[in-house]
TIKOL-539145 format. One record per residue (C-alpha): residue in one letter; x, y, z. Coordinates in steps of 0.2 Angstrom, whole numbers, plus 5000, padded with zeros to 4 digits. Example, Ala and Ser with C-alpha at 12.3 -4.5 7.8 and 13.67 -1.06 7.14 Angstrom:
BEGIN
A506249785039/S506849955036/
***
This chain:
BEGIN
M495450944910/S495350774917/D495250744935/I496950644935/Y497950804931/K497150874947/A498050744958/R499150814971/I500850734969/L502250714980/L504050684973/V505450624985/D507250634979/D508850694986/E509350744969/A508850934965/A509150914946/L508050764946/R506650864956/R506851004945/M506750914928/A505250804933/G504250954941/E504451054925/F503950904915/L502450864925/R501851044926/E502051044906/A501050884905/G499650964915/F499750914933/Q499451064944/T499851024961/L501650964965/Y502650954981/F504350904983/A505450834997/E507350784998/N507150675013/C506050575023/A505850695036/Q505150825024/A504150685015/M503250655031/E502950835036/I502150865018/F501250695020/E500450735036/Q499950915031/E499150875014/E497950765005/L499050684994/D498550574979/C500150494975/A501950494980/L503450454970/L504950404981/D506750364978/V507450224986/M508950284994/L508750445003/P509950545015/D508950495032/G508250335027/D507650235012/G506050225002/F505450075008/E505350125025/L504550285021/M503150195011/K502850085026/R502650245037/M501550315025/R500450165022/S500350135041/R499350285041/R498350275025/D498150185009/L499250294998/P499750254979/I501650234979/I502850234963/F504650214966/L505950304957/S507650234958/A509450194950/R509450024959/D508749914945/E509249754954/D507749624954/E507949604973/A507649794975/R506149794963/L505349644970/R505549714988/G504649864983/L503149784973/G503149644988/L502849785000/G501349854990/A502149984979/D501050024964/D502450034952/Y504350044950/I505250144938/T507150144936/K508150294934/P508650354920/F506850364912/L505950464899/P504950604905/K503450524895/E503650354902/L503350444921/E501750544913/L501050364908/R501550264922/L500850394935/I499350414924/M499050224925/V499250214944/L498150364946/R496750294934/R496750134944/C496550214961/M495350344955/R494150214947/A494250114964/P492550094972/L492050184988/P492450105004/S491249995011/D490549965028/E490649775025/L491949655018/V491049505010/L492049355008/G490949215000/E489649165014/V490649265028/V490249455030/V491449575040/D490549715048/W491849855050/A490649965060/S490349825074/A491949735071/T491049575069/V491349425056/R489549335053/G489449175042/P488848995043/K489948965058/G489049095069/E489649285073/F491349325080/P491949485087/L493649555080/T495049615090/A495749795086/K497349725080/E496349595069/V495349745061/L496849845057/I497749685049/L496149635039/K495849825034/K497549825027/L497349665018/S495749725012/S496449885004/E497649804995/R496349644990/G497049534977/R498849594979/I500349534991/V500649625006/S502149605016/I502449555033/D503249715037/A501849805030/L500549715040/C501649745055/C501749935053/A499849945050/A499449845066/W500849925077/E501250115074/D502950095083/G503649985068/S503749815062/F505249745071/G504849605083/Y503149565079/E503249435066/N502649295078/T501349385084/L500649435067/M500749245063/V499549215078/H498349355072/I498249285055/R497849105062/R496549185074/L495749285058/R495749105048/E494649035062/K493449185061/I493349215042/E493849035034/L492548895034/D493948775035/P495548875043/S496648725039/H496348745020/P496048935019/Q495149005003/W495249195006/L496849245018/I498149165009/T500049135014/V501349174999/R502749095005/G504249215008/L503349365003/G501849405014/Y499949365014/K498649405001/L496749425003/Q495849334988/K494849434976/E493749264974/A493849094985/R495348994980/P494748814975/
***
């Protein structure tokens, strides 16, 4: 059996019927290890106890919402996330994807669609390269172990917050990371009130990793959504 079907999957939804239906189908499809939660509190308890490979989150939950739950999970480690929600408005979908979700499925959905979407996300993540001790940005190298940046302009130390922010961007390299997600990665007590401070850290990071900070090639602002670390230098 493929390693994909050995993945440890958490399904968070307050509808007991949906949890039961999805669980039965995923087991019949071959998935071996499933966890279930009906609210954010239960989900975080499982998240902290188990080494999950993927989480399926409803948007509307009794004690919060899936967007906030994803931010809490992602502030601790990079976990593949798929949203399951009856809310099919473009704004909700874009918010979920803008925060870094891997996929978004609108209820009601076909069981086979759930299986295929889940397999696609797991394949992408399981084929991801192992974490490196270095982040290479053209002529610039970020050494995580020593928290330094080396390049044509010299060598610069990174602060603890700069490391957290840059690691979050690196884990989502090539994808937009929202301001909220970056704030949650850097400040464990949440994202509220840190937006201006984040901008300062972004500016200082650019001074260290960009050859021309005024015209960044790697750390790009995506207006209205957040920031993105390019896979290749932008012309």
